[in-house]
Backbone as a printed PyTorch tensor [residue, N CA C, xyz], in Angstrom:
tensor([[[  8.8140,  10.6970,   2.3850],
         [  7.4890,  11.1440,   2.7660],
         [  6.6420,   9.9220,   3.1030]],

        [[  5.9240,   9.9890,   4.1920],
         [  5.0520,   8.9010,   4.6150],
         [  3.6270,   9.1250,   4.1110]],

        [[  2.9920,   8.0340,   3.7120],
         [  1.6170,   8.0700,   3.2110],
         [  0.7330,   7.2570,   4.1530]],

        [[ -0.3990,   7.8100,   4.5440],
         [ -1.3570,   7.1020,   5.3960],
         [ -2.0800,   6.0470,   4.5520]],

        [[ -1.9960,   4.7810,   4.9890],
         [ -2.6770,   3.7020,   4.2660],
         [ -3.8780,   3.1900,   5.0510]],

        [[ -4.2760,   3.9370,   6.0610],
         [ -5.4730,   3.6030,   6.8190],
         [ -5.1830,   3.2520,   8.2640]],

        [[ -6.0610,   3.7120,   9.1550],
         [ -6.0330,   3.3900,  10.5710],
         [ -4.7000,   3.7440,  11.2290]],

        [[ -4.1130,   4.8370,  10.7970],
         [ -2.8770,   5.3210,  11.3870],
         [ -1.6170,   4.6420,  10.8900]],

        [[ -1.7440,   3.7190,   9.9540],
         [ -0.5710,   3.0450,   9.3940],
         [  0.0090,   3.8920,   8.2620]],

        [[  1.3300,   3.9350,   8.2200],
         [  2.0120,   4.7590,   7.2230],
         [  3.0730,   3.9310,   6.5060]],

        [[  3.3160,   4.2660,   5.2430],
         [  4.4070,   3.6570,   4.4880],
         [  5.1900,   4.7580,   3.7920]],

        [[  6.4240,   4.4530,   3.4780],
         [  7.2830,   5.4080,   2.7880],
         [  6.8990,   5.4600,   1.3090]],

        [[  6.5440,   6.6340,   0.8340],
         [  6.1200,   6.7780,  -0.5570],
         [  7.2410,   6.4810,  -1.5350]],

        [[  8.4820,   6.7080,  -1.1170],
         [  9.6280,   6.4650,  -2.0000],
         [  9.8670,   4.9800,  -2.2470]],

        [[  9.3260,   4.1210,  -1.3880],
         [  9.5700,   2.6770,  -1.4850],
         [  8.4450,   1.9290,  -2.1890]],

        [[  7.3520,   2.6170,  -2.5330],
         [  6.2050,   1.9660,  -3.1770],
         [  6.5010,   1.7090,  -4.6490]],

        [[  6.2610,   0.4680,  -5.0780],
         [  6.3810,   0.1100,  -6.4890],
         [  5.0100,   0.1950,  -7.1510]],

        [[  3.9900,  -0.3960,  -6.5060],
         [  2.6510,  -0.3560,  -7.0820],
         [  1.5940,  -0.4800,  -5.9980]],

        [[  0.3920,   0.0000,  -6.3430],
         [ -0.7760,  -0.1150,  -5.4740],
         [ -1.8670,  -0.7350,  -6.3350]],

        [[ -2.3110,  -1.9330,  -5.9790],
         [ -3.2470,  -2.6720,  -6.8310],
         [ -4.4040,  -3.2400,  -6.0290]],

        [[ -5.4540,  -3.6040,  -6.7320],
         [ -6.6050,  -4.2680,  -6.1430],
         [ -6.2890,  -5.7550,  -5.9820]],

        [[ -6.7510,  -6.3830,  -4.9140],
         [ -6.3850,  -7.7780,  -4.6350],
         [ -7.2920,  -8.8210,  -5.2920]],

        [[ -8.1100,  -8.4310,  -6.2400],
         [ -9.1540,  -9.3160,  -6.7510],
         [ -8.6820, -10.4120,  -7.7010]],

        [[ -7.6190, -10.2110,  -8.4550],
         [ -7.2310, -11.1920,  -9.4740],
         [ -6.5330, -12.3970,  -8.8460]],

        [[ -6.6160, -13.5210,  -9.5290],
         [ -5.9840, -14.7520,  -9.0550],
         [ -4.4630, -14.6140,  -8.9320]],

        [[ -3.7800, -13.9860,  -9.9020],
         [ -2.3280, -13.8310,  -9.7400],
         [ -1.9590, -13.0080,  -8.5060]],

        [[ -2.7370, -11.9850,  -8.2170],
         [ -2.4490, -11.1660,  -7.0360],
         [ -2.7190, -11.9360,  -5.7550]],

        [[ -3.7670, -12.7390,  -5.7490],
         [ -4.0350, -13.5740,  -4.5780],
         [ -2.8880, -14.5470,  -4.3470]],

        [[ -2.3110, -15.0540,  -5.4130],
         [ -1.1640, -15.9580,  -5.3130],
         [  0.0570, -15.2230,  -4.7400]],

        [[  0.2860, -14.0090,  -5.2380],
         [  1.4090, -13.2030,  -4.7460],
         [  1.2520, -12.9270,  -3.2500]],

        [[  0.0440, -12.5760,  -2.8260],
         [ -0.2100, -12.2950,  -1.4100],
         [  0.0130, -13.5530,  -0.5760]],

        [[ -0.4740, -14.6930,  -1.0480],
         [ -0.3020, -15.9350,  -0.2980],
         [  1.1710, -16.3200,  -0.1870]],

        [[  1.9130, -16.1510,  -1.2740],
         [  3.3520, -16.4370,  -1.2410],
         [  4.0610, -15.5190,  -0.2430]],

        [[  3.6730, -14.2430,  -0.2290],
         [  4.2820, -13.2950,   0.7090],
         [  3.9520, -13.6860,   2.1490]],

        [[  2.7330, -14.1400,   2.3990],
         [  2.3710, -14.5880,   3.7430],
         [  3.1930, -15.8090,   4.1420]],

        [[  3.3250, -16.7490,   3.2130],
         [  4.0950, -17.9660,   3.4970],
         [  5.5580, -17.6500,   3.7880]],

        [[  6.1010, -16.6550,   3.1040],
         [  7.5090, -16.2790,   3.2650],
         [  7.7180, -15.1830,   4.3100]],

        [[  6.6470, -14.8310,   5.0390],
         [  6.7180, -13.8010,   6.0910],
         [  7.1350, -12.4360,   5.5540]],

        [[  6.6950, -12.1210,   4.3190],
         [  6.9670, -10.8070,   3.7210],
         [  5.7120,  -9.9570,   3.6620]],

        [[  4.5900, -10.4870,   4.1600],
         [  3.3200,  -9.7710,   4.1170],
         [  3.1150,  -8.9960,   5.4190]],

        [[  2.6220,  -7.7760,   5.2760],
         [  2.2890,  -6.9460,   6.4300],
         [  0.8070,  -6.6130,   6.3170]],

        [[  0.0280,  -7.0810,   7.2950],
         [ -1.4180,  -6.8770,   7.2750],
         [ -1.7540,  -5.6060,   8.0520]],

        [[ -2.1220,  -4.5520,   7.3230],
         [ -2.4920,  -3.2770,   7.9460],
         [ -3.9920,  -3.0300,   7.8060]],

        [[ -4.7800,  -4.1150,   7.7000],
         [ -6.2300,  -3.9800,   7.5160],
         [ -6.9780,  -3.8490,   8.8380]],

        [[ -6.3350,  -4.2100,   9.9510],
         [ -6.9630,  -4.1880,  11.2670],
         [ -8.2650,  -4.9840,  11.2740]],

        [[ -8.2280,  -6.1570,  10.6280],
         [ -9.3710,  -7.0670,  10.6260],
         [-10.4330,  -6.7670,   9.5990]],

        [[-10.2370,  -5.7510,   8.8020],
         [-11.2140,  -5.4100,   7.7790],
         [-10.8440,  -6.0650,   6.4580]],

        [[-11.7370,  -5.9550,   5.4990],
         [-11.5180,  -6.5410,   4.1790],
         [-10.3400,  -5.8670,   3.4710]],

        [[ -9.4980,  -6.6650,   2.8220],
         [ -8.3740,  -6.1160,   2.0630],
         [ -8.8920,  -5.4890,   0.7800]],

        [[ -8.6220,  -4.2080,   0.6060],
         [ -9.0700,  -3.5060,  -0.5940],
         [ -7.9170,  -3.1090,  -1.5030]],

        [[ -6.7060,  -3.0980,  -0.9600],
         [ -5.5550,  -2.7960,  -1.8050],
         [ -4.3230,  -3.5470,  -1.3200]],

        [[ -3.4450,  -3.8160,  -2.2720],
         [ -2.1770,  -4.4760,  -2.0040],
         [ -1.0860,  -3.5160,  -2.4620]],

        [[ -0.1740,  -3.2070,  -1.5620],
         [  0.9110,  -2.2810,  -1.8660],
         [  2.1910,  -3.0900,  -1.9790]],

        [[  2.8070,  -3.0270,  -3.1470],
         [  4.0610,  -3.7440,  -3.3960],
         [  5.2100,  -2.7820,  -3.1080]],

        [[  6.1550,  -3.2280,  -2.2710],
         [  7.2780,  -2.3860,  -1.8790],
         [  8.5490,  -2.8490,  -2.5780]],

        [[  9.5180,  -1.9470,  -2.7150],
         [ 10.7740,  -2.2970,  -3.3850],
         [ 11.6100,  -3.2880,  -2.5800]],

        [[ 11.2790,  -3.4880,  -1.3210],
         [ 11.9920,  -4.4450,  -0.4680],
         [ 11.4800,  -5.8720,  -0.6460]],

        [[ 10.4020,  -6.0190,  -1.4310],
         [  9.7900,  -7.3300,  -1.6030],
         [  8.6220,  -7.5620,  -0.6620]],

        [[  8.4010,  -6.6420,   0.2690],
         [  7.2730,  -6.7740,   1.1840],
         [  5.9690,  -6.4580,   0.4570]],

        [[  4.9030,  -7.0780,   0.9290],
         [  3.5720,  -6.8590,   0.3990],
         [  2.7160,  -6.3690,   1.5660]],

        [[  2.1250,  -5.1890,   1.4130],
         [  1.3280,  -4.5940,   2.4830],
         [ -0.1400,  -4.6350,   2.0900]],

        [[ -0.9590,  -5.1580,   3.0000],
         [ -2.4040,  -5.2420,   2.7730],
         [ -3.0780,  -4.0860,   3.4930]],

        [[ -3.9610,  -3.3970,   2.7820],
         [ -4.6370,  -2.2390,   3.3510],
         [ -6.1400,  -2.3420,   3.1140]],

        [[ -6.9130,  -1.7610,   4.0260],
         [ -8.3640,  -1.7460,   3.8980],
         [ -8.8510,  -0.5090,   3.1440]],

        [[ -7.9300,   0.2950,   2.6470],
         [ -8.2650,   1.5100,   1.9070],
         [ -8.1780,   1.2180,   0.4040]],

        [[ -9.0920,   1.8040,  -0.3730],
         [ -9.1170,   1.5970,  -1.8210],
         [ -7.8140,   2.0840,  -2.4730]],

        [[ -7.3500,   1.3990,  -3.5260],
         [ -6.1310,   1.8340,  -4.2130],
         [ -6.2140,   3.2760,  -4.7160]],

        [[ -7.3900,   3.6810,  -5.1890],
         [ -7.5580,   5.0380,  -5.7010],
         [ -7.3490,   6.0780,  -4.6040]],

        [[ -7.7980,   5.7620,  -3.3990],
         [ -7.6430,   6.6790,  -2.2670],
         [ -6.1690,   6.8370,  -1.9000]],

        [[ -5.4610,   5.7200,  -1.8410],
         [ -4.0280,   5.7710,  -1.5140],
         [ -3.2710,   6.5220,  -2.6050]],

        [[ -3.6000,   6.2490,  -3.8680],
         [ -2.9400,   6.9390,  -4.9790],
         [ -3.2200,   8.4390,  -4.9200]],

        [[ -4.4410,   8.8180,  -4.5520],
         [ -4.7740,  10.2280,  -4.4080],
         [ -3.9520,  10.8910,  -3.3170]],

        [[ -3.7740,  10.2020,  -2.2050],
         [ -2.9450,  10.7400,  -1.1140],
         [ -1.4960,  10.8790,  -1.5730]],

        [[ -1.0410,   9.9050,  -2.3400],
         [  0.3220,   9.9480,  -2.8680],
         [  0.4940,  11.1450,  -3.7960]],

        [[ -0.4820,  11.3570,  -4.6840],
         [ -0.4330,  12.4870,  -5.6150],
         [ -0.5150,  13.8220,  -4.8830]],

        [[ -1.3660,  13.9050,  -3.8650],
         [ -1.4910,  15.1430,  -3.0940],
         [ -0.1880,  15.4830,  -2.3910]],

        [[  0.4600,  14.4850,  -1.8210],
         [  1.7370,  14.7280,  -1.1480],
         [  2.8110,  15.1380,  -2.1430]],

        [[  2.7820,  14.5360,  -3.3340],
         [  3.7630,  14.8970,  -4.3650],
         [  3.5600,  16.3580,  -4.7920]],

        [[  2.2970,  16.7650,  -4.9430],
         [  2.0130,  18.1510,  -5.3330],
         [  2.4560,  19.1120,  -4.2280]],

        [[  2.2500,  18.7180,  -2.9620],
         [  2.6820,  19.5600,  -1.8450],
         [  4.2010,  19.7180,  -1.8490]],

        [[  4.9040,  18.6240,  -2.1510],
         [  6.3720,  18.6910,  -2.2200],
         [  6.8270,  19.6390,  -3.3220]],

        [[  6.1640,  19.5790,  -4.4710],
         [  6.5320,  20.4490,  -5.5930],
         [  6.2890,  21.9100,  -5.2690]],

        [[  5.2370,  22.1750,  -4.4710],
         [  4.9360,  23.5440,  -4.0710],
         [  5.8120,  24.0060,  -2.9160]],

        [[  6.5010,  23.0590,  -2.2820],
         [  7.3460,  23.3900,  -1.1500],
         [  6.5840,  23.5520,   0.1410]],

        [[  5.4140,  22.9160,   0.2480],
         [  4.5880,  23.0600,   1.4340],
         [  4.8700,  22.0260,   2.5090]],

        [[  5.6850,  21.0190,   2.2470],
         [  5.9700,  19.9860,   3.2570],
         [  7.2970,  20.1930,   3.8910]]])
């Protein structure tokens, strides 16, 4: 199942490990390391990064959507799957 992470960008919900806020120093370090190693995907479209999505492949995705919003979309899709609506 694909989840909208903002501005038409989608990620596979099955591959998401975590969705976090980018404010802490350790997370900023992780993002910088991912950029240096070409594992970062910037899906902010020039806007401020509001969430960092960690993928099971080691990729780090930057999104301009709040972590709570993405998590809500993830939960809504999971509930739809359980109801058999997708």
